[in-house]
C-alpha positions in Angstrom: 0.0 0.0 0.0 2.9 2.3 0.6 4.5 4.2 -2.3 6.7 1.8 -4.2 9.3 4.5 -4.6 9.6 4.7 -0.9 10.0 1.0 -0.6 12.8 1.0 -3.2 14.5 4.0 -1.6 14.4 2.3 1.8 16.0 -0.8 0.5 18.8 1.1 -1.3 19.4 3.3 1.8 19.7 0.3 4.0 22.0 -1.6 1.7 23.8 1.4 0.3 23.9 -0.5 -2.9 21.6 -0.5 -6.0 22.6 -4.0 -6.8 21.9 -5.5 -3.4 18.6 -3.6 -3.2 17.6 -5.0 -6.6 18.3 -8.5 -5.4 16.4 -8.0 -2.2 13.4 -6.6 -4.1 13.6 -9.1 -7.0 13.9 -6.2 -9.4 16.4 -5.3 -12.1 19.0 -2.7 -11.2 17.8 -0.2 -14.0 14.3 -0.5 -12.5 15.6 0.4 -9.0 17.6 3.3 -10.5 14.4 4.6 -12.2 12.4 4.5 -9.0 15.0 6.5 -7.1 15.2 9.0 -10.0 11.4 9.4 -9.9 11.4 10.0 -6.1 14.3 12.5 -6.4 12.4 14.4 -9.1 9.2 14.3 -7.0 11.0 15.7 -3.9 13.2 18.0 -6.0 16.2 16.8 -4.0 19.2 14.6 -4.5 19.0 11.6 -2.0 22.3 9.9 -2.7 25.8 11.0 -3.4 27.6 8.8 -6.0 31.4 8.6 -6.2 34.0 6.0 -7.1 31.4 3.2 -7.3 30.0 3.9 -3.8 26.8 5.7 -2.7 26.0 7.6 0.5 22.9 9.3 1.8 22.8 13.1 1.4 21.3 15.2 4.3 18.0 15.1 2.4 18.3 11.3 2.0 18.9 10.9 5.8 15.7 12.9 6.4 13.7 10.9 3.9 14.9 7.7 5.4 13.5 8.5 8.8 10.1 9.3 7.4 10.2 6.3 5.0 10.7 3.9 7.9 7.7 5.5 9.8 5.5 5.4 6.7 6.4 1.8 5.7 5.9 0.6 9.2 2.5 2.3 9.5 1.4 0.9 6.1 2.4 -2.6 7.2 0.6 -2.2 10.5 -2.6 -1.0 8.7 -2.6 -3.9 6.2 -2.0 -6.4 9.0 -4.7 -5.1 11.4 -7.3 -5.0 8.6 -6.3 -8.6 7.6 -6.6 -9.7 11.2 -10.3 -8.6 11.3 -11.1 -11.8 9.3 -9.9 -13.9 12.2 -7.6 -16.0 10.1 -3.8 -15.9 10.4 -2.4 -15.6 6.9 0.2 -13.8 4.8 4.0 -13.9 4.3 6.4 -14.6 7.2 10.0 -13.5 6.6 11.9 -15.8 8.9 15.7 -16.0 9.4 17.5 -18.7 11.2 21.1 -19.7 12.0 22.3 -22.8 10.4 22.0 -25.2 13.4 18.4 -24.1 14.2 17.4 -24.1 10.5 18.7 -27.6 9.9 17.8 -29.4 13.2 14.9 -27.5 14.8 12.8 -25.7 12.2 11.8 -28.4 9.7 9.5 -30.1 12.2 8.3 -26.8 13.7 7.5 -25.3 10.3 5.6 -28.4 9.2 3.5 -28.4 12.4 2.8 -24.6 12.2 1.8 -24.9 8.5 -0.6 -27.7 9.4 -2.4 -25.4 11.9 -2.1 -22.2 9.8 -2.3 -23.3 6.1 -2.6 -19.8 4.7 0.8 -18.6 6.0 3.6 -18.4 3.5 7.0 -18.8 5.2 10.1 -17.4 3.4 13.2 -18.6 5.3 16.7 -17.1 5.1 19.5 -19.3 6.4 22.9 -17.8 7.5 25.1 -17.6 10.5 23.8 -15.8 13.7 25.6 -12.6 13.0 24.1 -12.2 9.5 20.6 -13.1 10.7 20.7 -10.6 13.5 21.8 -7.8 11.2 19.0 -8.5 8.7 16.4 -8.4 11.5 17.9 -5.0 12.7 17.6 -3.7 9.1 13.9 -4.8 9.1 14.6 -7.1 6.2 13.3 -10.0 8.3 10.3 -10.2 10.6 12.2 -12.3 13.1 15.3 -14.4 13.5 16.3 -17.5 15.5 20.0 -17.4 16.5 22.5 -19.3 18.6 24.7 -16.5 19.9 23.9 -13.5 22.3 22.4 -10.5 20.6 25.0 -7.7 19.9 22.8 -5.1 18.2 20.7 -2.4 19.9 18.2 -2.5 17.0 16.7 -5.9 18.0 14.7 -7.3 20.9 15.8 -10.7 22.2 13.8 -13.5 23.9 15.5 -16.7 25.1 13.8 -19.8 23.7 15.6 -22.7 25.3 19.0 -24.1 26.4 21.2 -26.0 24.1 24.0 -28.4 25.2 27.3 -28.5 23.2 29.4 -31.6 23.2 32.7 -32.8 21.7 32.1 -35.1 18.7 34.5 -37.6 17.2 34.6 -40.9 15.3 33.8 -44.0 17.3 37.3 -45.2 16.6 38.9 -42.0 17.8 41.1 -42.3 20.9 38.8 -40.0 23.0 35.6 -41.8 21.9 35.1 -43.7 25.1 36.0 -40.9 27.5 33.4 -40.1 30.1 34.2 -36.4 29.7 36.7 -34.1 28.1 38.3 -30.8 29.1 39.1 -27.8 27.0 42.8 -28.5 27.3 42.3 -32.0 26.0 40.3 -30.8 23.0 42.9 -28.1 22.2 45.5 -30.8 21.9 43.6 -32.6 19.1 43.1 -31.6 15.4 40.0 -29.4 15.7 37.4 -28.9 13.0 35.7 -25.5 13.6 32.7 -23.5 12.4 33.4 -20.2 10.5 33.7 -16.8 12.2 30.3 -15.2 12.8 28.7 -18.6 13.6 27.0 -18.8 17.0 28.7 -22.2 17.6 32.1 -20.7 16.8 31.5 -17.8 19.2 30.5 -20.0 22.1 33.4 -22.5 21.5 35.9 -19.6 21.3 34.6 -18.1 24.5 34.7 -21.6 26.2 38.4 -22.0 25.4 39.1 -18.4 26.6 37.2 -19.1 29.9 39.4 -22.2 30.4 42.6 -20.3 29.7 43.3 -21.8 26.3 44.7 -19.0 24.0 43.5 -19.0 20.4 46.9 -20.0 19.0 47.0 -23.1 21.2 43.9 -24.6 19.4 44.9 -26.8 16.5 42.3 -25.8 14.0 42.8 -27.9 10.9 39.6 -26.8 9.1 36.9 -24.1 9.2 33.6 -25.2 7.7 30.3 -23.4 7.2 27.7 -26.0 8.3 27.2 -28.7 11.0 26.7 -31.3 8.2 30.1 -30.7 6.7 31.8 -30.8 10.1 30.1 -34.1 11.0 31.2 -35.6 7.7 34.8 -34.6 8.2 34.9 -35.7 11.9 33.4 -39.1 11.0 36.5 -39.9 8.9 38.6 -39.7 12.0 40.5 -36.6 11.1 39.9 -34.9 14.4 37.2 -33.6 16.8 34.8 -30.7 17.0 32.3 -29.0 19.3 28.7 -29.0 18.2 25.2 -28.9 19.6 24.1 -32.3 20.8 20.8 -31.7 18.9 22.7 -31.7 15.6 24.2 -35.2 16.1 21.2 -37.1 17.4 20.8 -39.2 14.2 24.5 -40.0 13.9 24.6 -41.1 17.6 21.8 -43.6 17.0 23.5 -44.9 13.9 26.8 -45.2 15.6 28.6 -42.9 13.1 29.7 -40.4 15.7 30.3 -40.3 19.4 29.4 -37.4 21.7 31.5 -36.8 24.8 30.3 -34.3 27.5 32.5 -31.2 28.1 34.0 -30.6 31.6 33.0 -28.0 32.6 29.7 -28.2 30.6 29.0 -25.8 27.8 25.4 -24.7 27.6 24.1 -21.8 25.5 20.7 -20.1 25.0 18.9 -20.2 21.7 17.1 -16.9 21.1 14.5 -15.2 18.9 15.2 -11.7 17.8 12.7 -9.2 16.4 13.1 -5.6 15.3 13.1 -3.2 18.2 10.1 -0.9 18.5 8.4 -2.3 15.4 4.7 -3.3 15.4 4.5 -7.1 15.9 1.7 -8.6 13.9 -0.6 -11.3 15.1 1.2 -13.7 12.7 4.6 -12.9 14.1 3.4 -13.1 17.7 1.7 -16.5 17.1 4.7 -18.0 15.4 7.1 -16.7 18.1 5.0 -18.3 20.8 4.6 -21.6 18.8 8.3 -21.8 17.9 9.5 -21.1 21.5 7.2 -23.7 23.0 8.3 -26.4 20.5 12.0 -25.6 20.7 11.8 -26.0 24.5 10.1 -29.3 24.1 12.6 -30.5 21.6 15.6 -29.4 23.7 14.2 -31.1 26.7 13.9 -34.4 24.8 17.6 -34.4 23.9 
């Protein structure tokens, strides 16, 4: 319902890139450029400075951005509230999730939610916790589910449940039958790590620091971008890793991997983040409540 030119301007202003805004809006770059030109002509003001392949907001652009966010938010609230008068929960849900949550919690949760609310269309973005939190703060996502503590002032955080991390290794590995393993023992082994920005990586790094293991003392032999890749490498016997116990439930049953408790234990909170001070629709509120309840149930069953 809001002016399309404002929607396009908002995307460009947030991304500071015509190309990235075009990808986000599923438009061509020339179409984005045309919409910005139309808005500048309508306001009789230049909104972006362009130099050396980069763009920046002008003072007029900064002013327009503030009003654009208010107008777009009110427009979304209007459409949502009118839609809710029908009593049915429907419409698009822009959901973001960190890799671990997306792969091992959300498939079941989304299936169950869709069965109860068939008119909801979920669009899910999967990335590491840092990237998801940033997109929520930019209002590019309605909500995000992340593994690491929130670092941005632009989001509101609610803890869903606790998640236990363990050391994993091949059943033939020398530490496979250990009753527990310390940070120092893990540091002495070839270590397969998640990438920087991952919630799992942040927690494991902090765990080593708390136990007085300096970063250069950890024998990192690989950095991989997903739990599935890490499990595959560790199963070959190359080394060990630290992952959520929830991610290896299937492999433990099949005997492909072993999970050894950490001493001291490493327990983290999984959280839902939503844009700060943004109207929360009935759809978003219903999904947040549903997802938090199911994640608690699933974590308790581990």
